[in-house]
C-alpha positions as CSV (number, residue, x, y, z in Angstrom):
1,M,238.8,6.3,39.3
2,K,236.4,9.2,39.1
3,I,232.9,8.8,37.5
4,A,230.9,11.9,36.5
5,I,227.2,11.9,36.0
6,P,225.2,14.9,34.7
7,I,222.2,15.6,37.1
8,A,218.9,17.4,36.8
9,D,216.1,17.1,39.4
10,G,218.1,14.6,41.4
11,N,218.6,12.0,38.6
12,L,220.8,11.6,35.5
13,C,220.0,14.3,33.0
14,L,219.2,12.8,29.6
15,H,220.9,15.7,27.8
16,F,224.6,16.0,28.9
17,G,225.0,19.7,28.3
18,H,221.7,20.8,30.0
19,C,222.5,19.4,33.5
20,E,222.2,21.5,36.7
21,H,225.3,19.9,38.2
22,F,227.6,16.9,38.0
23,T,227.9,14.3,40.7
24,M,231.4,13.0,40.9
25,F,232.1,9.6,42.4
26,E,235.6,8.7,43.5
27,V,236.1,4.9,43.4
28,D,239.0,3.0,45.0
29,D,240.9,0.0,43.5
30,D,238.4,-2.4,45.1
31,N,235.4,-0.7,43.3
32,N,234.2,1.0,46.5
33,V,232.8,4.6,46.3
34,V,235.0,6.5,48.8
35,N,233.7,10.1,48.0
36,Q,230.8,11.7,46.3
37,T,230.8,15.4,45.5
38,E,228.5,17.8,43.6
39,L,230.2,20.0,41.1
40,R,228.7,23.1,39.4
41,P,229.8,23.2,35.8
42,P,230.8,26.4,33.9
43,A,228.2,27.9,31.6
44,H,227.3,25.5,28.7
45,A,229.1,26.3,25.5
46,P,230.5,24.0,22.8
47,G,233.6,22.2,24.1
48,V,233.6,23.6,27.6
49,L,232.3,20.6,29.6
50,P,234.7,18.0,28.3
51,Q,237.7,20.1,29.1
52,W,236.2,21.0,32.5
53,L,235.5,17.4,33.3
54,S,239.1,16.5,32.4
55,Q,240.4,19.2,34.8
56,Q,238.2,17.7,37.5
57,G,239.9,14.4,37.1
58,A,237.0,12.4,35.6
59,N,237.8,9.0,34.0
60,V,234.3,8.0,33.1
61,V,231.2,9.9,32.2
62,I,227.8,8.1,32.3
63,A,225.1,10.0,30.3
64,G,221.8,9.6,28.7
65,G,222.5,11.5,25.5
66,M,225.5,13.3,24.2
67,G,226.5,14.7,20.8
68,Q,229.3,13.1,18.8
69,R,231.6,16.2,19.2
70,A,231.3,16.1,23.0
71,Q,231.9,12.3,23.0
72,Q,235.0,12.7,20.9
73,M,236.4,15.6,23.0
74,L,235.9,13.5,26.2
75,M,237.7,10.5,24.6
76,D,240.5,12.8,23.4
77,N,240.9,13.6,27.1
78,S,241.1,9.9,28.0
79,I,237.6,9.8,29.5
80,Q,235.5,6.8,28.8
81,V,232.0,7.8,27.6
82,I,228.9,5.7,28.3
83,V,225.7,6.9,26.7
84,G,222.1,5.6,26.7
85,A,221.9,5.3,30.5
86,P,218.4,5.8,32.0
87,A,217.3,8.9,34.0
88,D,217.9,7.2,37.3
89,D,219.4,7.8,40.7
90,P,223.2,8.4,40.3
91,E,224.2,6.1,43.1
92,K,222.2,3.3,41.5
93,L,223.8,4.0,38.1
94,V,227.4,3.9,39.6
95,A,226.7,0.7,41.5
96,S,225.4,-0.9,38.4
97,Y,228.4,0.3,36.4
98,L,230.8,-1.0,39.0
99,A,229.0,-4.4,39.0
100,G,229.2,-4.6,35.2
101,S,225.4,-4.6,34.9
102,L,224.6,-1.0,33.8
103,A,221.9,-1.4,31.1
104,T,222.1,1.2,28.4
105,G,219.9,2.0,25.4
106,D,220.0,4.5,22.6
107,N,221.9,7.8,22.7
108,V,218.9,10.2,23.3
109,C,220.8,13.2,21.9
110,D,219.7,14.1,18.4
111,H,222.5,16.4,17.4
């Protein structure tokens, strides 16, 4: 499994399309992180990031806020979308997700 998290200033970026980079976590069948990489996305434009994340092999995206169109495009590419995550350390977010204890709130995206 590959989990992608949009990052700004070292933490989860609350606005999916405005991130500086993505941290991609590779997770084995025993829910252990086996690799972590930083990926620079292409320039933000409608529809670009969901397709790019699919090409990178992402299975899950954890985000603070994301528009409905981006969510649908990710789901159309068989990528699970989790919104409402806090602007926290990406390693902590992945550990919480894998433990089944990731607390989420409202989707902070307003479009």
